[in-house]
N, C-alpha and C positions, 0 to 999 in steps of 0.2 A: 662435258656432261653438266644439265640444269638442274637444281637444287631449288625448291622453293620451301618454305614453311606454313604452316596454317595452324595457330596456337600450340601443340603437343605433336603433330606428325611435320614429318619429314619426308616429301616427295621427289623423286630424282625424274629425269625424262630426257634418259639419252638418246642423242639424234633430232631434239628439237631446237627449230631455228631460235625460235624463244617462247617464253615464258611468261605469258602477262598476269600482273595480279590484279586481273579484272576487278574485284568487290573492294577496291580503292576509292574512296571517298575525295581523295586529291585527284583523281582522275574526271570523275564523274562532278563533283561540283556539288551546286545542290538539285542536281538530276533523281528525282526517283523512281528511276529504272529497276526494276530488281535484276541483278545480275550473278552469274556463277562466279564463283571463287575464283578460278584462274582459266588461262584458256591457252594450251600449246599447239605451237604452233608448228607444223609439218611441210614440206614440200608438198606432199599432196594431199593433207588435210588437216584439218583444226580437231583439238579435244576440248569441247567445255567439261568442264571439271568442278563438281561442287562436293562441296566436303562436310559431312557431319559426322559428329565425334561425340557422342554423349557417353563413350566409357573416358574421357578423358578424367585425369584424374582428380577429385575434389571436384567436379559434377555440380553446378552450381543448385540443379532441379532437372536430373534424370526422370521422374513419376513425368512432368509435364512433358519430356520430350517422346516420352510412351506415348500417352495419350495423345499429343499430335500426329502420332503417328498412325495409331490405329482407329484416328476420326476422319484421316480423309486429309486435315489440311495439312499436314506434312508434304503428299504430293501433291496439291494444288498451288503450294508454295515452289515445291521443283521444278512444276511446269510451267509457273509463272517467269521464272528465272533463266529458263531455258528461251521461253518466246521472247520477251525482254531483251535477251540479252543476243539472239537470231536478230531479231528488228532493226538493234542499235548497230551490229557489225555488217549487217546491208546497208543501213545508211552511212556507213564511215567506208562502203564500196568492197570489203572484204569477206562479200559471198561467193567466192572463187573457187571452192575448194570444198570436199565433203565435209560432213561434219558428225563426230560422234560422241554421245554425249554421255558422260561419266559421271555416278553419283557414288560418292565413297561413303558407306554408312559402318563405322566403325563402331560396333555393337554387340558383342558378344552373344549377347544374351537374342537375338533374335534368330529364329530359325529360318533354314532357307526355304521352306514353302513359303512364307510369310513375306521374304524377302521378295523371292519372284512373283506374286501375287500382288505385291507393291511395284514392280517392276512395271510387270503391264499392265494395275490403273496409270500410273507416269506416262505410257506409249498413247495410253487410251486421251490423257487429261490434255496432253501437249497439243493435236495429234501428230504422229509422224508423218501420217499419211491422207493424201482426200481425193475423192473421186475428181473433181474438179483441178487437183494439181498438176502440172506437168512431172513435178519432182518430189519426191520425199524431202523434207526441211531438213531429218538426219539420215546417215547412214544407220544406226543406233542408237539403241538408248539402252542403257544397261545401269542395274545398280550391284554395286561388288562390295563384300564387305572386308576385313584388312587380311585375310590369308587370300580370298579371291583373289585381289588387287595385286597381289605378292604371286601366284601362281599367275597371272595372265601378263602383269607387267616385269615381273624378278624377284625374285629375292631382297634385294639392293633398292627396290624402286622406293619401298615406302618402310618407315620405321617409328617408332614413337619414342620422342627425345628423351622425356621422362626415365626411359631405360636404357639410356646409356648406351656406349658404342654406338659410334657412328663414324 
């Protein structure tokens, strides 16, 4: 089982062939490409994973994150990360499988209605499909909170490191 860490969160990807820390400056050198945090490679598909964790203990400025969320700037940033990652992977010749874009938004105060609204905004901002395209650029695009991630991928798929028990 492949495990990765993003600051205070640990994620597990059972069955993945590889999990790439895509938002790694050593990998991209001086490139200004916006990029998702991780890419999990499976036999039939890729997961593009972006993690936002405003609930991290001792977060520097949670109010700024909330403002970015409500202003639409967060959605634009998430869309840019997807598009640039998709472009980069296509240039690598790694556009041979379906892509699922998953944003983990670990924010307990975020209600489900706002989460769904932001998910719809993100789908439109990317965009996922276009009348002139032969194929959609992604199979799906979802934003999940901590609990939804665990329901989708299993209780052991995500944990907060600072809470122990790993």
